[in-house]
N, C-alpha and C positions, 0 to 999 in steps of 0.2 A: 362732489361729483357734479359735472356740468354736461349738458347735452344740447346740441344745436337742433332746432326744429324748423327746418326751412319752409315747410308748407303744412297744409291741413292733413295730408297723408301721414306725415311724421308725427303730428299731434295725435291722430287716431291710433297709430302704432304704439305710442307711449301709453295711451289709455288702455289698449289691449294688454300690454305687458303688466301694467298695474292691476288690471282686473284679474288676471291669472293668479296673482299672488295675494289678492285681497281676502281678508278674513273678517268675520264678525268681531267687533271690538276695535278694529283699526280706525285710524284717522288719517285722511289725506287732507292736509292743510294747504290750500292753494293761496299763494300770496302774489302780489303784483298790482300795478296800477290799473286804472280803468282801461279796458280794451286790451289787456295783456294776454287774454286767452283762458282765464280761469274757468268760465262757464263752458267754453269749447272743450277743454280737457275733461271737465266733469261729465259732459254729455258723452264723450268718447268712452270713458270708464263705464258709465251706466249702460251704454249700448253694447259694449263688449261683455258685460255681465248677462246680457240676454234680453234687455228691454228693447222692444221694437217701436214703441210709440214716441210721441213728441216729448222732449225733456225741456219743460219751460225753465227759464231762469227764476230762481226763488227770491229775486230782489224784493218783491212786494209781499209775498207770502212768508218769507224768511225761511220756511222749512217745507220741503217736498219729500215724501216718502215713497219708496219703491220696495215691494214685497218679493220674497222668495217663496215659491216660484212666482213669476217666471225668472227672476234673477237668481243667480247661483248663491248670492249673499244678499240679505236685505240691506238697503242703503237709505241713509238719511242724507239728503243734499240740502245744505244750508248756506244761505248768503247773509252774513252778519253785517253787511255794509250799513244798514239803517239803524243798528243798535247804537245808542248813545252812551251806554254804560255796560261793562262786562256782566254785571249781575242780571241784566235783562235776559241773558241766555238762560239763566236758571228760572226766571219768571215765566218764560214761555215753555218750560218743561223739557229742555234739551236732554237732560239725563234720562227721562222716560223714553224719549224718541230713540236715544242711542242704545238702549238696552237690547242686546242681541243683534245689533246692526253695525255696519260700517258707516262712518261719518265722512262725507266729503264736505269740507268747510271752506267757503270763500270768505275772504276778509277775516281770518281767524283771530287776528289781534283785537277786533271789535268785541269778541266774546271772551277775551282774557287770554287767548292763545292755547295751543295744545302741544307745543314743542317739548314740554316737560314730560309728556306721556311716552312711555316706552313703545307704545303701538302707533306712534305718529310718524308719518312720512311727510315732511314739509317740502313743498315744491314752490320755488319763487320763479315766476315767469317774467322775463324781461323781453321787450321788443328789440329787435335788431334788424334794421332794414324792413323787408317784408316778412321776415321770419321771427322766430322766438328763440330764446335760450332758456332752458330749464336748469335751475340750480337746486340740487337735492340736499336735504339734511335729514338723516334717518335716526329715528329712535332705536333703541336697543333691539326691539323685536324685528326691525326691518333690515338690520345689518347683513343678514345672510340671504335675504330675498329681494334685494334691490332690483328694480325693473330695468 
């Protein structure tokens, strides 16, 4: 499935549709090059879940956590860009962070990927002019709740 996202409002609307369907244990794997909009979409999802503060990019911290409440679902927002080896995700305790939370993962391939998980919704963001195109690949648990 593909969706054109011509502007920031469309990206925010996609984030809202994902947030409505998001459950603890889910993975939103955001793929795409630098500047493709991964962090923008992650911020839209977290805001739609009820977070009102600033959502920093976890590029340097690698992991940022958001509790429920105020969010409807606890979220781990991770940016794996700086990982040099997939096993580093285990070394930083990713499994403990994920326990009972949804994971929004930027650069998921740097952590070994999540597409094999039935709870994973992979979204590849591609630039097109001033807008974006989102290409979706759903794990089994997402097939009937696609955003």
